[in-house]
N, C-alpha and C positions, 0 to 999 in steps of 0.2 A: 704846203707840206711842212711839218715841224721837224727840224733837224736837231733840236735841243734835247739833251739827255734828261730823263726824269731824275728826281732826287735820289731814288733807289739806284739808278744806273750810275749816277755820279759817285755815290758811296761805294758801289762795286768797283768802279775805276780807281778810287782812292785807296781802297783796301788792297787791290792787286798791285798798285804802284808801290805801296808801303812794303809789302812782302818782298817784292822783287828788287826794289831799290836797296834794301839793306842786305840783300843776298849776293848781289853781283856788282863787280867793277871789272875793268879789263884784266887785272891781274888774276882775280878769282876765275874769270871766264877762261883764261889760258890754262890755269891749273886743272879745271874741270874737263876741258877739252882733251887734255892729255890722259885722263883717267880711262879706265876700261868702260865704265858706264856712260860717260859723256854728259851726265847731269847729276844732280845731288838728291839723294833720298830724303834728306832732312828738309829741303825746300819743297819736295813733293808732299811731304807730310804737312807742312805749313799750309800749302795750297788746299789740301784736303780739310784741314781744321777750319779754315774760313769759308768752306763750302763751294770752292770754285770748280772742283773736279766733277761735281754732279749737276752743274747748270744745264738746263734744257732737258733733263730726263723727265721732268714734269713740265710739259709745254705751257701750262697755265701759270707757272712760276717764273720761267725764263725761256729765252729763245735766241734767235739769230742776233738781235741787237746786243744782248748781254754777252754773247760769244764775241761779237765784234769788239766790244769794250775791253774785255780782259785780254784778248789776243793782240790788240793794238798796244797795250801796256807791255805785254811779253815781247813784242817786237822792239819797243823802245829800249828795253834792258838787254836784248839779245838772250833772253832766258832760254836755255837749252832743254828745259823740261818739256816733254811731249804732251802738252796740255790738250791740244786738239787731237793729235794722232793716237794717243793711248787712252783717252778718256772721252772727250766731248763728242767726237765724230762717231766712233764705233759704238759708244754708249748710247748715243741718240738713236742709232739704228736699231739696237736691241730694244730700246724703250718703245720705238715705233712699231716694230714688227714681231718681237719675240713673244713667246708664251709666258704665262705667269711664272713658271718655274725658271725660265731663262732670265726673266727680268729680275729675279731675286739676286742675281750676281751684281746688279747695279749698286746695291748698298755697299758692297766691298769695293767697287770701282770708285764710288764717291768718297769712300774712306781712305783711298790711296793704297789699299791692300792688294788689289788685282789690277793688272794692266792689260789693255786690249790692243788690238791692231786690226786694221782693215786691209786685207790682202786681196787687192783687185788688179793692180797694174801688172803687166807682163812684159818680158823682153821684146823690144822692137815697137812697142806702142808708146807714142810720144804724147798725144793729146788725151783728154778725157773721153773714154769710149766705153760702151757697154759690151763690146765684143771681147770674148775670152776664149782661150784655147784649153784651159784647164777643164777637165771633165769630171762629172759625178756619175757614179755607178751604184745602182740599187740591187741589193740581194735580200729579198724578203722585206723585213722592216729595217734593215741595216743599210747604211750608205758609206761609200768611200769616195775620196777625191784624189785625182792624180793630175799633176801639172807643176809648173814653175811660176812663182810670183816674184817679181822684181821691178822696181824697188818697193819695199814694204817699210814705210816709216815706223819707227819704234818696234819693228818686228823682232829685233834682237832680244828685247826684254819682255815681250808679250806673254802673259799667262794663258790668254785665250785669243784665238785668231778667227776673225770672220772672213771666210774664203768665198769668193764668187766662182761658180763653175757652170759649164753648160750642162743642161739636163738631158737625159736620154730622149725625151719627147720634144726637145727644143726649148728655147728660152734660157734664162740665166737664173740659177738658184743661189741662195746664200746659205752657208753652213758654218757651224761652230766647230772649231778644231782645237784640241788641247795643244797649247804651245809647246809642251815637252815632247809631243809626238811628231811635231813638224820638223823637217830637216832644215835647221837655221844655219845660214852662213853670214854672220855679222860683218859689217864693214863700216868704215868711217868715211863720211862725205867730206868734200873739200872745204865746206864751211864749218867743220868741226862737229856736226851732228852724227847721229847713229841711225843705221838702217840695216836691212838684211835681205838676202835672197832666201826665199823659202821654197824648198823642194818637197813635193808631196807625192808619195808613191803608195797609192792605195791606202791612204791614211783614213782611219775611222772618223766619220763626221756626223754631226747632228743637224738636221735641217733647222734653219732659223725660222721660228714661228710655225705655221702650218705647212711649210714647204711650198713647192710649186714655183711658177715663174715670178721672180722678184726683180725683173729688169727695171721697173719704174722706181723701186726703192734704191737700186744701184745708181740710177740717174740722179735721184734726189741727193744721195750721199756725195756724189761727185760734185754737185752744185754747192753743197755745204762745204766741202773741202776747198773748193776754189774761193769761196767767200772768206773762209778762215785764213787762207794764204794772203788774200788781199788785205785783210785787217792787220796781220802781222807785218806785211810789207809797209803799210802806211806808218805804223809805229817806228819801223826802222828808218824810213825816209824822214820823219819828223826829227828824230834824234840826229841823223846825219846833217840835216840843214842847221840844227841848233849848234852842233859842234863846229860847223864850217863858219857860221856867222860870228861865233865866239872867237874863233881863231883869227878871222879877218880883223876884228877889233883889237886884239891883243898883240898880234905879231907885227913887228915894225920892219920897214924897209926904207932905206934912205932917210931914217930918222922920223918917219911918220907911220901910223898904222896902215895896214893893207886896205882897210875899209875906206881910205881916202882916195884910192885909185878907182876911178869911175867904172872902168871896164870890169873890175873884179866885183864891184857891188851890183852891176847889171847882171853878171852871171849868177850871183846869189839870188837876185830877184827872179831870174828865169827858173831857178831851182824851186823857189816858192810857188810859182805858177804851176810847175809840174806836180808839186805836192798837193795843191788844192784840186787839180784835175783828178788825181788819184783818190783823194779823200771823198770827193763827190761820188765817184763811181763805186767806191767801197760802201758808202751809205746806200747807194742804189741797189747793190747786190744784196746787202743784209736786209734792207727794208722789204725787198721783193720776197725773200724767203719768209720774213716775219708775216707777210700778208698771205702766205700759202702758195706763192708762185715759184715753182722750181724750174726755171727756164734756162736750159743750157746756153741759149743765145745771150741772155742777160749776163750769165756768168762769164761768157767769152768776151763780151764787151768790157766788163769790169777788169778782167785779167789782162786784156790787151792794153788798156790805159795804165794799169798798175805796172805792167811789165815795162812799158815805154818810160814811164816816169821814174821807176826804180833804176833803170839803166842810166838815164840822164843824171839823176841825183847822185848815184854812186860814182860815176865817172867824174862829175864836176867836184864832188867832195874831195876825191883823191887829188885831182889836178890843183885845186885851190889850196890844199894843204902842202903840196909838194912831196918831197921824199918821205917825210914823217907819216904821210897818209897810208903808206903800205907796210909800215912796221907792225910787228905783232904786239908791241907794247902800247900802241895807240889804237883806239877803237874804230876809227873810220874804215880801215881795211876790212875789219870783221863785218861791219854793216854792209859793205860792198859785196863781200862774199855771200852773206845771207840773202841779199836782194837778188843776186845772180842765181842762187839755188832756188829761190821761190819762183823766179821767172821760168826756170827750166822744169818745174814740177807741174804735172798735168798740162803740159803744153806751153811753149814759149809764146811771146807776142806774135811771132810769125805763124805759129800753129793756130792761134786764136783768129788771125786774119783769114786763114783757110776755112775755119768753121763758119765765120761770118760771111765769107764770099760765097759759100755753098748755099746760103739763104737768100741771096740777092734775087733769084728768080721768083721767090714767093712773095716779094713785095709788090704792091700796086704801083703803077707808073703815075707820077704826078705831072699833070699838064696844066699850062697856064692859058 
């Protein structure tokens, strides 16, 4: 199996890195986090100009590996722009399922002029699940949806929202809702990002594609979301480890660098092991999707390891930095917050264990 990026993917990585590196440092990140939007429109426009917001809309041009590449770079820079949540994930769903008329909106999404959101999660649901309480009602040729969606990443700024809802005859349908018609209740997450609770009270909705049961498409989208979170987390872990090793070589105690203390270097080495475990599972998840395998079990395996590695690396990074590691003026605490938020999105590591544990009975017993 080849884990090396192609020349095109390396170029994509470098372009993403260049755009985000010149846009963010910890000072700018703190300034943006305090603003109403939580991210920068000018950076969003730059991402659109280099073609990142439309990746994957044409599966023959780009796919899961390309998503992994750019989201890993976004994780390294802690870029708050909702690249996956407002463009790649919901846009890919429209590209896969939508009608020709609905797909026409993707040009504006790729150009950064229209923002999307995937409103599926509901209060009380922790892990990735296709069960929803929101309902869809049909009256002739018209549809309405009623329910509450929370959390909805990028829901506060979405122009169009894809809503999952239970159909009258059973199954889960997907509907396009005008963002202005949805009852948005924006909030700021503890890692400085933005989201919203969306209340829907008989809001007019348009079936995505030809309508009908779209449970399989919801499942695929959840797998894509988990893979995207894993990629961003790996980027955040890489930078956390880099900052920590740099600090150990530059900070002195008793007249010598901290890197001279064997116990500290061993702990940094353990961080590296956790990073590589997460990186391999990140590749596993993305490559499975690229091969057309949308398996929730694979997604759970990847997110379990990424969650465990992220927790370990975040805690060690703060411990090895000492007090400066939790200050707002230093980036390590921000990486720890983002890794914690990622772990708690679509199920924590413990939730993934429950998913995997439920599959034990389906495995064959190995005897010697």
